[in-house]
Every structure is written in C-alpha cells, then in structure tokens.
Steps between C-alpha positions, in 0.01 A plus 500: 500500500503203749543495871810340628519374861869505553711265725232332712501163660242312295262221619331366194221306669603181312797388713649571839790687348578872570723657233632850449357611159341787311142488380393683185123579460367604164133585488310267738753209469831387628721531196834396635658359813880484529827661618614840394214587259596828336336804646467720187154582376342373826371661819725355763383422852780385723406239742853409609498209739123508550285196434299491173206250517179423319223728625329367810157352470232526779198276452301659778438881529203720568494804274166612628390657172210518419311618804755555770725760343550669837702202604689435175473535117638303215750784450616527850500124566708419187736793591545328833572173323762669281670650807519151638647331197169337393423528133190277496226496764176289505212696653219360705135549415361640822447843354172694469349385266655160542695361203234254422429574141692563179437871484685573832794268417541692168476831687778403740718403202432814317571714803824310568609548133441870528620582847703197639854466574484120506327237308161427666341159489139502618368212711126469456243395762394144540148590594279805424552775754736274702183365650608134469172394331475546125803434276629768269537439131851356516545449127403862425723638770791294362430636158508853640840455648459352844797286611334319781187495729477585856244625767797637692400642836238234521520123491242334279296318769298272277698191383274428208547854370876469530503161320311636208732814492805269481344308217441809294839648587669181397328521157665840431822385670512776760543463879257531776666722758367461852471702812472207738254579783232275635272763649320270739837468672635849458189675610556861588861462605766747392835356638656154548319292759746403766676608817554857369143555404391387839738719677401802293129426518462500122275264301714224326495324167619138542754359257266224391268753349767527224629145482149337486408689192833435327438124565159513353608691194813277446265198480273687253799597285609136497151397381468779237862525375496869576804715589447613858710783632489575873542865607696626803556168690542579872452179694713192572198274434453665165861432396439133601192482285660655197807268535267202516303614195818555297622145598190340357515695171252779555568806274541732792730802551527738788633840604656638810479869591803668666302602804400136573858393461646767719237598766288321760200576720749623755551800273126590519428818684135578592571871440659439156272357231788480252557158646144398412497270199293213377608230536651630822852504628526164667711327761874445483446136423287588203754756382782245530287245302435755225866586472592135474217449253634786297861378506405144396269614219173401650407872484622589157508872464502834687197727467443816699112519532563875470187644657497879535259685731462858606671629819160577645378136449808355659471752792172343612490251793657171424165308474359753254801570274524327165735209439815549292839659467700633209802313375610569141774750569667310785443132403844437334714679771301319771563161345858577394592629850331215678566201281806578277711706729437262786626213285163309500478506119689617196439815308416310177269277701307806635481659146374180352223494752401862447530506120590194300278243678184714503539553126547123441209393729256736351613507138594868509724732310824575686718328744806473280769724358563364155567637158177580311295488819286795625728741699325479833790559736578587867827627647591467868782667700565231753729738701234759539365527856190700580236511765143441401327839471135479386498875430723427198270227354363547151193307628223699659516239774712560806377197699806297585636366833848515365537881542861583609647154433846515337521298177748444227467412128280778371380527142659780301367445149199339335419455136180374342510419127824698460357814675653621821213530742713565818849640536612576857787718379239723332218481761730501803293242694 
C-alpha cells in the first residue's frame, strides 16, 4: 500500500511553477505525480491547499552527539529537523570526541540510521581536535562518509595549514566549510563591536575579524581550486569579499542564517544570552547588506547554525554563556513571514534556497519532487499562524530570542524516504 498525498499545491524544485496535484509514494520513492490519482489501496493523507515541497536541507547544524547529549542528541536534533520541514541536515564536528577520524564519522552515521528522523550528513574536522595545527586524514574521512570538512567554532588561523587542507579536499571533491574568525582581531569579544557594545559596556568582535579570513581563504581557494563554503555570513564587508571572489571565478558559496538576516545588535540584551551568537548579531547596515547579498545570490543558501544549549548554560551572565541559538523548527516560518509574506521574494525562490540549491551545490540527494526520486518531502500550511513557544520544541534546546513572535507558514508533515517522520495532525504541535 502506498501513501497518497492528496490535493496539495506542489513545488517540484525544478521550476518556479506551483501546481495543484496528488503525489503517490510507494516504498521510498515517488511513484506518481498527477491529478486525481485513485485513492483505493493507498493510505490517503489529505493536504488540501497546503504546499508540498522537496524536504528542506540545512548544511549547518550542531547535533551535539557524541559528548554533549545534555544539550542535544542525534535523535532529538533530527526530530527537531523533521518538525521544521528539514529532511537532511549536515552536522558539525565540534563534538566530544571531535569528528576527526573515520570511527566517529561512521558512529554518527550508524546512530542516525538507527535513531534519526532525518538524513544526517557528517562534516568532519579539518584539523585534529580542532586545534588548527595537524590535518586530519581527509581521504579516509571522505571514504567513511564525510561530506565536507570544517573546524566550525574555530577559524583555522594558520594559512599554510588551510592551503594544504584545501589541496586535499579538492582531491576528493569535497568542500572546505569555514567559520571565519581571525582571532587576533576577535580577541575575547562576545558581541558586535560598535556603538551598542560601547553603550552596554560589552566586549566587541569587529566585522573585519570575519571578512579578513574570508578574503584569505578565497585567495587560497582560487590557488588550489577547492570549493570554499562560508558559514553564517554576518558582515557587510564579508558580503563584499564574497561578491568579489565570485566575480573573479573563485569556487565559493555562502550561507545566511535567519538570525543574521532578521536581528541586529540592537536586539542584544545583556540579561538574555539567547542573543549571544558567533558571529554576533551585527549592525543594521550589516544586516541590510546580508539581506541584499541573499536576495542577489551572493549568499546562496539559508542555514540555521542550530546550536542547542541547556537552560542553565544560557542563564549565565552574558560574558560567560556559550554562543548559539536553536533554529531548525522555526527557520521556514521565520523566512516565509519575513521574506515571502512581505513581498521581498517568491515562495518558489525561498524553497529553492532552502532545498533545491543546497542539493545542487553539494551534490546531495533531494531537492526535487520527481517521479522515481527519493520521497523526501515537506508540507507547509501557509495560512497557519502560531507564536514561537520553545516549550513545544522537539529539540532539547530552548535558546531562541524569537520566543512569542507570531509567524505563519508552519510545517505540518515531513517524509524521509517515504516514511512519515512528522505529522502535525497526529502530534498536535
């Protein structure tokens, strides 16, 4: 017996068309797409008037397992993804132990296969222990299933080490994925350096700490032919550098996180460490530049940088609390409400940037609804309005500054390989 998604408005990920159609899933594949598919012998899920799209893809999440299971696990993190319409997530290597050898990459994949509600793509470390000194065995990590290499949370400070990493990554045709932070500039700062940090008396991180490292690594990518992917771009100068690098033919891609597109340092409250992220929330001029960079394609995709922490950790004084906020369950409604409902971009355009384009850029399964393809599907009710309530999250993390914000366009159903992994009508959240 197949599963028939009945009477949805389908975005196939191949064009900008939205058509009212039925989708028949048999096994793990899309078997048929068309009008008025007969319902007999199938489990029917009515999605009347809701939007049926390829499952979303997030290339930057922190699942915390192994080592930090009090913050998140692969099970809870992928459940959070499913609740947000994400069917594929790429997890960062800053776990304990670090994902710097094949054994731990294979363990993450095995745990995800047994307990996950989304496809999990491990990103392995560039250097052993994320120490920035000795390179990992990139070929071995690739063979174990890594989809890219990053020292996320740390910028690789040594240019020679980074150049060699790019050479080896280019050989296996996988990206180097960078957290851009020149530590001699960022120092011990923990919010954006500017008028707000001066007023609040908090240590700042200047924008050039990010853009200087992007410029360095763009030149190294040009030299080595590597694919360079820039994480969570936050600064106007960074957008300028990436735009320049693309103009001269560097193979560079970049991501924007919803919080950098929607919030600024004016939203930082010293008593609320949920606004503490790295890179930090920057000035309105930086936010505006990132929005323009996202709209013109300089920043290619949306990624959440989902970073769960315990309530106790985030309750510490601002200077002591860890960086990061959660984002998987609210990313689409945040972007839909702010960008599509406002008329800034089209719904197909947003879905392309959250699903089809990540699949294309990184050579991944998914991103399209097409007969014979894997049935990784997300359904959204664009009329559904809810306020953000962290107590309802499937994630262990509650650390978001968007609590109480009214959003529309919530996910109602997610399928991975033909299996329903989230159904709002059943779970009620």
